[in-house]
Residue frames as qw, qx, qy, qz and C-alpha x, y, z in Angstrom:
[[0.164, -0.226, -0.263, -0.923, 6.92, 3.49, -2.66],
 [0.253, 0.243, 0.678, -0.646, 3.71, 4.22, -0.88],
 [0.290, 0.568, 0.763, 0.104, 0.18, 3.90, -2.23],
 [0.054, 0.886, 0.200, -0.415, -0.05, 7.65, -2.11],
 [0.162, -0.582, 0.518, 0.606, 3.02, 8.02, -4.35],
 [0.268, 0.176, 0.867, 0.382, 1.55, 5.53, -6.86],
 [0.165, 0.781, 0.580, -0.161, -1.74, 7.46, -6.76],
 [0.034, -0.817, 0.102, 0.566, 0.20, 10.57, -7.57],
 [0.210, -0.265, 0.745, 0.576, 1.82, 8.93, -10.61],
 [0.208, 0.466, 0.842, 0.178, -1.64, 7.76, -11.80],
 [0.106, 0.850, 0.352, -0.377, -3.02, 11.25, -11.39],
 [0.076, -0.631, 0.418, 0.649, -0.18, 12.70, -13.51],
 [0.147, -0.037, 0.868, 0.473, -0.95, 10.01, -16.14],
 [0.506, 0.099, -0.047, -0.856, -4.65, 11.02, -16.10],
 [0.056, -0.012, -0.998, -0.031, -5.71, 7.51, -15.29],
 [0.588, -0.088, -0.111, -0.796, -9.39, 6.67, -15.87],
 [0.566, -0.097, 0.745, -0.339, -11.37, 3.96, -14.24],
 [0.480, 0.236, -0.665, -0.521, -11.99, 0.96, -16.59],
 [0.869, -0.167, -0.281, -0.373, -13.47, -2.50, -16.41],
 [0.891, -0.091, -0.405, 0.182, -12.54, -4.91, -13.71],
 [0.567, -0.788, -0.053, 0.234, -11.00, -2.31, -11.47],
 [0.695, 0.110, 0.188, 0.686, -8.28, -1.37, -13.89],
 [0.011, -0.863, -0.040, 0.504, -7.08, 2.19, -14.17],
 [0.726, 0.480, 0.320, 0.374, -6.47, 2.96, -17.88],
 [0.339, -0.609, 0.129, 0.705, -3.72, 5.28, -18.93],
 [0.608, 0.682, 0.405, -0.004, -5.17, 6.25, -22.31],
 [0.380, 0.917, -0.065, 0.107, -2.99, 9.11, -23.34],
 [0.114, -0.803, 0.562, -0.161, 0.18, 8.10, -21.42],
 [0.852, 0.068, -0.509, 0.100, 2.49, 5.24, -20.68],
 [0.515, -0.782, 0.279, -0.210, 3.92, 4.51, -17.29],
 [0.676, 0.328, -0.605, 0.265, 7.24, 3.00, -16.36],
 [0.697, -0.677, 0.114, -0.209, 7.64, 1.50, -12.92],
 [0.398, 0.562, -0.660, 0.300, 11.14, 0.83, -11.47],
 [0.853, -0.464, -0.026, -0.239, 11.23, -1.99, -9.05],
 [0.344, 0.523, -0.726, 0.284, 13.92, -3.64, -6.93],
 [0.842, -0.457, 0.077, -0.278, 14.19, -6.51, -4.51],
 [0.863, -0.375, 0.285, 0.181, 17.12, -8.10, -2.82],
 [0.364, -0.531, 0.475, 0.600, 19.68, -6.35, -5.02],
 [0.341, 0.262, 0.738, 0.520, 17.91, -7.16, -8.33],
 [0.238, 0.473, 0.144, -0.836, 16.06, -4.46, -10.34],
 [0.324, 0.352, 0.800, 0.363, 13.46, -4.57, -12.98],
 [0.179, 0.318, -0.006, -0.931, 11.80, -1.78, -15.04],
 [0.363, 0.483, 0.797, -0.001, 8.35, -2.30, -16.26],
 [0.001, 0.274, -0.233, -0.933, 7.93, -0.02, -19.32],
 [0.284, -0.044, -0.530, -0.798, 5.04, 1.01, -21.49],
 [0.054, 0.305, 0.861, -0.404, 2.43, 0.21, -18.86],
 [0.196, -0.297, -0.449, -0.819, -1.11, 0.91, -20.18],
 [0.636, -0.546, -0.269, -0.475, -3.27, -0.18, -17.21],
 [0.169, 0.295, -0.732, 0.591, -2.81, -0.54, -13.45],
 [0.691, -0.503, -0.358, -0.376, -4.77, -2.20, -10.76],
 [0.022, -0.455, 0.682, -0.572, -3.98, -1.99, -7.04],
 [0.810, -0.270, -0.452, -0.257, -4.83, -5.18, -5.17],
 [0.757, -0.631, -0.081, 0.147, -3.99, -4.81, -1.50],
 [0.449, -0.718, 0.351, 0.401, -0.23, -4.75, -1.19],
 [0.592, 0.040, 0.621, 0.513, 0.27, -5.62, -4.97],
 [0.292, 0.635, -0.185, -0.691, 0.40, -3.64, -8.14],
 [0.678, 0.328, 0.623, 0.212, -0.92, -5.40, -11.34],
 [0.085, 0.670, -0.254, -0.692, 0.60, -3.64, -14.32],
 [0.750, 0.428, 0.503, 0.031, -0.69, -4.44, -17.89],
 [0.277, -0.425, 0.447, 0.737, 1.51, -3.91, -20.91],
 [0.404, 0.442, -0.251, -0.760, 0.68, -3.26, -24.56],
 [0.421, 0.151, -0.830, -0.332, 0.53, -6.95, -25.53],
 [0.759, -0.393, -0.257, -0.452, -1.79, -7.84, -22.67],
 [0.640, 0.019, -0.642, 0.422, 0.94, -9.20, -20.42],
 [0.487, -0.799, -0.059, -0.349, 0.36, -8.58, -16.70],
 [0.460, 0.301, -0.608, 0.572, 3.12, -8.01, -14.19],
 [0.631, -0.711, -0.268, -0.157, 2.53, -8.37, -10.46],
 [0.454, 0.315, -0.472, 0.687, 4.89, -6.58, -8.05],
 [0.404, -0.628, -0.542, 0.386, 4.60, -5.54, -4.40],
 [0.004, 0.967, 0.152, 0.205, 3.96, -1.88, -3.79],
 [0.538, -0.789, 0.221, 0.196, 6.89, -1.77, -1.42],
 [0.739, -0.066, 0.436, 0.510, 9.28, -2.99, -4.18],
 [0.397, 0.755, 0.302, 0.425, 8.42, -0.10, -6.49],
 [0.488, -0.478, -0.140, 0.717, 10.96, 2.70, -5.86],
 [0.047, 0.435, -0.172, -0.883, 10.26, 5.11, -8.73],
 [0.495, 0.564, 0.658, 0.060, 7.96, 5.72, -11.73],
 [0.049, -0.304, 0.278, 0.910, 7.82, 7.96, -14.80],
 [0.497, 0.628, 0.544, -0.252, 4.94, 9.05, -16.95],
 [0.221, -0.215, 0.543, 0.781, 5.38, 9.54, -20.70],
 [0.595, 0.469, 0.130, -0.639, 2.85, 10.82, -23.32],
 [0.795, 0.284, 0.519, 0.135, 2.04, 8.40, -26.16],
 [0.171, -0.371, 0.492, 0.769, 3.99, 8.95, -29.27],
 [0.629, 0.493, -0.012, -0.602, 2.05, 9.68, -32.47],
 [0.614, 0.004, 0.760, 0.214, 1.65, 6.69, -34.61],
 [0.590, 0.649, 0.462, 0.131, 1.55, 6.72, -38.40],
 [0.466, 0.037, 0.242, 0.850, 2.86, 9.11, -40.90],
 [0.147, 0.681, 0.224, -0.681, 1.92, 12.73, -41.40],
 [0.614, 0.653, 0.410, 0.169, 0.64, 13.75, -44.81],
 [0.249, 0.962, -0.099, 0.061, 2.91, 15.90, -47.01],
 [0.706, 0.371, -0.346, 0.495, 6.55, 16.59, -46.77],
 [0.577, -0.813, -0.060, 0.048, 8.21, 17.08, -43.54]]
C-alpha cells in the first residue's frame, strides 16, 4: 500500500490530529490487513495512527501499539463505532 492509499483511509475515517503526531480516529475504527513472506496479520479496532517514515504505528483500544511497514499493508477498512450502553425503554 502506498502512503496516498493510507491517507485515503484516514480521510474516510475522519482522522483528526492529536498529541505527539498521532491521527485520532474518534468516531471510527480502522482495520489494517498486513502480509509479509506468506504470513498475514489483521490489526483490528485501531483508534490512532502515526506515520513515521516507512512505518505505520497503529494504536489499539487498550493502548497497545503495533508497528508495521507501509509496504506490508495491503488493505484496510473503516468502521463506525458501535453505540455503547443500553437504550432507555423497551426495544
